[in-house]
A tleap script that builds the chain and sets N, CA, C and O, in Angstrom:
source leaprc.protein.ff14SB
mol = sequence {
  NMET TYR GLU HIE PHE PHE GLN CYS PRO TYR
  CYS TRP GLU GLU ILE SER MET LEU LEU ASP
  ALA SER VAL ALA LYS GLN THR TYR VAL GLU
  ASP CYS GLU VAL CYS CYS ASN PRO MET GLU
  ILE THR PRO GLU PHE GLN ASN ASN ILE LEU
  MET ALA PHE GLU ALA ASN GLY LEU GLU CGLN
}
set mol.1.N position { 21.928 37.597 98.274 }
set mol.1.CA position { 23.029 36.727 98.699 }
set mol.1.C position { 22.810 35.432 97.698 }
set mol.1.O position { 21.709 34.980 97.384 }
set mol.2.N position { 24.098 34.928 97.261 }
set mol.2.CA position { 24.094 33.847 96.359 }
set mol.2.C position { 24.827 32.729 96.974 }
set mol.2.O position { 25.955 33.039 97.356 }
set mol.3.N position { 24.478 31.527 97.163 }
set mol.3.CA position { 25.400 30.374 97.678 }
set mol.3.C position { 25.862 29.709 96.456 }
set mol.3.O position { 25.178 29.356 95.495 }
set mol.4.N position { 27.206 29.582 96.647 }
set mol.4.CA position { 27.976 28.964 95.533 }
set mol.4.C position { 28.812 27.912 96.268 }
set mol.4.O position { 29.385 28.096 97.342 }
set mol.5.N position { 28.805 26.601 95.430 }
set mol.5.CA position { 29.700 25.499 95.938 }
set mol.5.C position { 31.099 25.549 94.906 }
set mol.5.O position { 31.041 25.925 93.735 }
set mol.6.N position { 32.067 25.196 95.436 }
set mol.6.CA position { 33.377 25.044 94.930 }
set mol.6.C position { 34.416 24.245 95.552 }
set mol.6.O position { 34.339 24.051 96.765 }
set mol.7.N position { 35.374 23.757 94.888 }
set mol.7.CA position { 36.573 23.177 95.615 }
set mol.7.C position { 37.522 23.944 96.184 }
set mol.7.O position { 37.852 24.953 95.561 }
set mol.8.N position { 38.101 23.690 97.330 }
set mol.8.CA position { 39.261 24.504 97.952 }
set mol.8.C position { 40.509 24.122 96.992 }
set mol.8.O position { 40.760 22.979 96.608 }
set mol.9.N position { 41.331 25.425 96.639 }
set mol.9.CA position { 42.446 25.058 95.799 }
set mol.9.C position { 43.564 24.439 96.654 }
set mol.9.O position { 44.662 24.216 96.146 }
set mol.10.N position { 43.283 24.134 98.049 }
set mol.10.CA position { 44.559 23.401 98.689 }
set mol.10.C position { 44.006 22.239 99.302 }
set mol.10.O position { 44.858 21.351 99.255 }
set mol.11.N position { 42.880 21.818 99.898 }
set mol.11.CA position { 42.620 20.624 100.329 }
set mol.11.C position { 41.515 19.965 99.445 }
set mol.11.O position { 41.016 18.939 99.905 }
set mol.12.N position { 41.070 20.409 98.253 }
set mol.12.CA position { 40.223 19.965 97.427 }
set mol.12.C position { 38.823 19.519 98.021 }
set mol.12.O position { 38.107 18.759 97.368 }
set mol.13.N position { 38.470 19.957 99.161 }
set mol.13.CA position { 37.133 19.667 99.854 }
set mol.13.C position { 36.250 20.702 99.134 }
set mol.13.O position { 36.663 21.766 98.673 }
set mol.14.N position { 35.031 20.274 99.098 }
set mol.14.CA position { 33.828 20.980 98.390 }
set mol.14.C position { 33.490 21.991 99.631 }
set mol.14.O position { 33.358 21.534 100.767 }
set mol.15.N position { 33.370 23.246 99.386 }
set mol.15.CA position { 32.810 24.067 100.373 }
set mol.15.C position { 31.719 25.025 99.821 }
set mol.15.O position { 31.547 25.029 98.603 }
set mol.16.N position { 30.935 25.872 100.641 }
set mol.16.CA position { 30.072 26.605 99.939 }
set mol.16.C position { 30.394 28.003 100.721 }
set mol.16.O position { 30.825 28.053 101.873 }
set mol.17.N position { 30.111 29.123 99.895 }
set mol.17.CA position { 30.198 30.545 100.353 }
set mol.17.C position { 29.228 31.268 99.839 }
set mol.17.O position { 28.781 30.994 98.725 }
set mol.18.N position { 28.696 32.438 100.670 }
set mol.18.CA position { 27.531 33.165 100.409 }
set mol.18.C position { 28.264 34.364 99.672 }
set mol.18.O position { 29.245 34.941 100.140 }
set mol.19.N position { 27.682 34.654 98.502 }
set mol.19.CA position { 28.320 35.751 97.564 }
set mol.19.C position { 27.453 36.783 97.512 }
set mol.19.O position { 26.266 36.514 97.327 }
set mol.20.N position { 27.884 38.216 97.668 }
set mol.20.CA position { 27.017 39.316 97.469 }
set mol.20.C position { 27.051 39.833 96.056 }
set mol.20.O position { 27.986 40.415 95.506 }
set mol.21.N position { 25.583 39.445 95.442 }
set mol.21.CA position { 25.363 39.789 94.102 }
set mol.21.C position { 25.181 41.328 93.967 }
set mol.21.O position { 25.006 41.774 92.832 }
set mol.22.N position { 25.204 42.092 94.920 }
set mol.22.CA position { 24.755 43.515 94.592 }
set mol.22.C position { 26.001 44.085 94.207 }
set mol.22.O position { 25.887 45.218 93.740 }
set mol.23.N position { 27.262 43.591 94.273 }
set mol.23.CA position { 28.461 44.247 93.569 }
set mol.23.C position { 29.056 43.328 92.429 }
set mol.23.O position { 29.472 42.174 92.528 }
set mol.24.N position { 28.980 44.194 91.261 }
set mol.24.CA position { 29.211 43.260 90.038 }
set mol.24.C position { 30.535 42.466 89.911 }
set mol.24.O position { 30.575 41.312 89.486 }
set mol.25.N position { 31.693 43.227 90.341 }
set mol.25.CA position { 32.835 42.480 90.397 }
set mol.25.C position { 33.675 42.849 91.469 }
set mol.25.O position { 33.949 44.026 91.706 }
set mol.26.N position { 34.196 41.670 92.283 }
set mol.26.CA position { 34.842 42.001 93.377 }
set mol.26.C position { 35.992 41.020 93.639 }
set mol.26.O position { 35.904 39.926 93.081 }
set mol.27.N position { 36.973 41.246 94.351 }
set mol.27.CA position { 38.045 40.347 94.772 }
set mol.27.C position { 38.475 40.510 96.296 }
set mol.27.O position { 38.790 41.615 96.736 }
set mol.28.N position { 38.475 39.442 97.029 }
set mol.28.CA position { 38.719 39.628 98.387 }
set mol.28.C position { 39.380 38.195 99.049 }
set mol.28.O position { 39.200 37.166 98.397 }
set mol.29.N position { 40.079 38.116 100.229 }
set mol.29.CA position { 40.639 36.934 100.659 }
set mol.29.C position { 39.818 36.404 101.841 }
set mol.29.O position { 39.473 37.113 102.787 }
set mol.30.N position { 39.560 35.220 101.722 }
set mol.30.CA position { 38.878 34.540 102.643 }
set mol.30.C position { 39.370 33.247 102.992 }
set mol.30.O position { 39.803 32.577 102.054 }
set mol.31.N position { 39.398 32.755 104.124 }
set mol.31.CA position { 40.085 31.386 104.648 }
set mol.31.C position { 38.965 30.177 104.309 }
set mol.31.O position { 37.763 30.346 104.515 }
set mol.32.N position { 39.473 29.053 103.812 }
set mol.32.CA position { 38.768 27.930 103.578 }
set mol.32.C position { 38.196 27.449 104.988 }
set mol.32.O position { 38.903 27.470 105.996 }
set mol.33.N position { 36.896 27.022 104.995 }
set mol.33.CA position { 36.196 26.625 106.245 }
set mol.33.C position { 37.009 25.349 106.697 }
set mol.33.O position { 37.215 25.210 107.903 }
set mol.34.N position { 37.456 24.466 105.861 }
set mol.34.CA position { 38.043 23.111 106.199 }
set mol.34.C position { 39.505 23.204 106.637 }
set mol.34.O position { 39.814 22.770 107.747 }
set mol.35.N position { 40.444 23.757 105.813 }
set mol.35.CA position { 41.741 23.670 106.152 }
set mol.35.C position { 42.192 24.962 106.515 }
set mol.35.O position { 43.351 24.990 106.928 }
set mol.36.N position { 41.547 26.108 106.468 }
set mol.36.CA position { 41.733 27.546 107.095 }
set mol.36.C position { 43.023 28.241 106.165 }
set mol.36.O position { 43.788 29.099 106.603 }
set mol.37.N position { 43.058 27.761 105.030 }
set mol.37.CA position { 44.035 28.368 104.049 }
set mol.37.C position { 43.580 29.410 103.501 }
set mol.37.O position { 42.383 29.355 103.220 }
set mol.38.N position { 44.291 30.642 103.170 }
set mol.38.CA position { 43.640 31.917 102.483 }
set mol.38.C position { 43.480 31.672 101.024 }
set mol.38.O position { 44.354 31.194 100.301 }
set mol.39.N position { 42.199 32.070 100.627 }
set mol.39.CA position { 42.044 31.998 99.114 }
set mol.39.C position { 41.739 33.366 98.687 }
set mol.39.O position { 41.227 34.203 99.429 }
set mol.40.N position { 42.100 33.583 97.353 }
set mol.40.CA position { 41.694 34.887 96.944 }
set mol.40.C position { 40.192 34.725 96.005 }
set mol.40.O position { 40.203 34.119 94.934 }
set mol.41.N position { 39.246 35.192 96.427 }
set mol.41.CA position { 37.946 34.966 95.833 }
set mol.41.C position { 37.659 35.944 94.925 }
set mol.41.O position { 37.841 37.101 95.304 }
set mol.42.N position { 37.168 35.724 93.585 }
set mol.42.CA position { 36.909 36.706 92.703 }
set mol.42.C position { 35.588 36.243 92.024 }
set mol.42.O position { 35.624 35.447 91.086 }
set mol.43.N position { 34.483 36.722 92.480 }
set mol.43.CA position { 33.231 36.430 91.777 }
set mol.43.C position { 32.743 37.687 90.877 }
set mol.43.O position { 33.040 38.826 91.240 }
set mol.44.N position { 31.956 37.456 89.641 }
set mol.44.CA position { 31.439 38.415 88.830 }
set mol.44.C position { 30.142 38.182 88.472 }
set mol.44.O position { 29.829 37.120 87.934 }
set mol.45.N position { 29.178 39.229 88.753 }
set mol.45.CA position { 27.864 38.937 88.401 }
set mol.45.C position { 27.348 39.883 87.397 }
set mol.45.O position { 27.886 40.987 87.319 }
set mol.46.N position { 26.361 39.578 86.617 }
set mol.46.CA position { 25.692 40.529 85.717 }
set mol.46.C position { 24.221 40.204 85.830 }
set mol.46.O position { 23.682 39.112 85.653 }
set mol.47.N position { 23.656 41.402 86.171 }
set mol.47.CA position { 22.185 41.044 86.534 }
set mol.47.C position { 21.904 40.076 87.482 }
set mol.47.O position { 21.084 39.183 87.268 }
set mol.48.N position { 22.548 40.191 88.555 }
set mol.48.CA position { 22.320 39.328 89.681 }
set mol.48.C position { 22.651 37.781 89.408 }
set mol.48.O position { 22.345 36.878 90.186 }
set mol.49.N position { 23.283 37.620 88.254 }
set mol.49.CA position { 23.513 36.239 87.797 }
set mol.49.C position { 25.157 35.933 87.833 }
set mol.49.O position { 25.942 36.672 87.238 }
set mol.50.N position { 25.541 34.900 88.505 }
set mol.50.CA position { 26.808 34.709 88.673 }
set mol.50.C position { 27.566 34.268 87.062 }
set mol.50.O position { 27.241 33.335 86.328 }
set mol.51.N position { 28.467 35.117 86.892 }
set mol.51.CA position { 28.902 34.747 85.270 }
set mol.51.C position { 30.254 34.269 85.503 }
set mol.51.O position { 30.732 33.637 84.561 }
set mol.52.N position { 30.972 34.415 86.511 }
set mol.52.CA position { 32.342 33.791 86.642 }
set mol.52.C position { 32.666 33.825 88.068 }
set mol.52.O position { 32.253 34.620 88.913 }
set mol.53.N position { 33.502 32.801 88.210 }
set mol.53.CA position { 34.071 32.641 89.765 }
set mol.53.C position { 35.132 32.123 89.771 }
set mol.53.O position { 35.306 31.138 89.053 }
set mol.54.N position { 36.200 32.635 90.602 }
set mol.54.CA position { 37.531 31.985 90.751 }
set mol.54.C position { 38.055 31.880 92.219 }
set mol.54.O position { 37.944 32.873 92.939 }
set mol.55.N position { 38.556 30.864 92.652 }
set mol.55.CA position { 39.150 30.658 93.970 }
set mol.55.C position { 40.626 30.171 93.895 }
set mol.55.O position { 40.881 29.010 93.575 }
set mol.56.N position { 41.504 30.994 94.168 }
set mol.56.CA position { 42.952 30.703 94.032 }
set mol.56.C position { 43.580 30.813 95.404 }
set mol.56.O position { 43.254 31.599 96.294 }
set mol.57.N position { 44.642 29.793 95.432 }
set mol.57.CA position { 45.325 29.891 96.514 }
set mol.57.C position { 46.460 30.987 96.401 }
set mol.57.O position { 47.006 31.275 95.335 }
set mol.58.N position { 46.783 31.625 97.752 }
set mol.58.CA position { 47.808 32.727 97.773 }
set mol.58.C position { 49.185 32.088 97.984 }
set mol.58.O position { 49.421 31.061 98.621 }
set mol.59.N position { 50.110 32.933 97.292 }
set mol.59.CA position { 51.547 32.298 97.557 }
set mol.59.C position { 51.963 32.751 98.935 }
set mol.59.O position { 51.767 33.869 99.412 }
set mol.60.N position { 52.571 31.716 99.513 }
set mol.60.CA position { 52.780 32.060 101.084 }
set mol.60.C position { 54.493 32.052 101.131 }
set mol.60.O position { 55.082 32.279 102.188 }
savepdb mol mol.pdb
quit
C-alpha cells in the first residue's frame, strides 16, 4: 500500500488515501473524507512507484 496526500477538488482540504500499488493503472470513485463529495481517483504505478495521480470531481 502507498499513502498519497492530495487536495480534494471540492473543498480543497488536504487528505490522504491508501493506494494499491499492485494494480498498474486503475480508476475508481471514492468520497472525500472531509466534505463527502465523490471523486474519481486515477493512480498509475510503474514498478510500485506512483507515476501519475488524478483526483477529479464528478459532474452532479
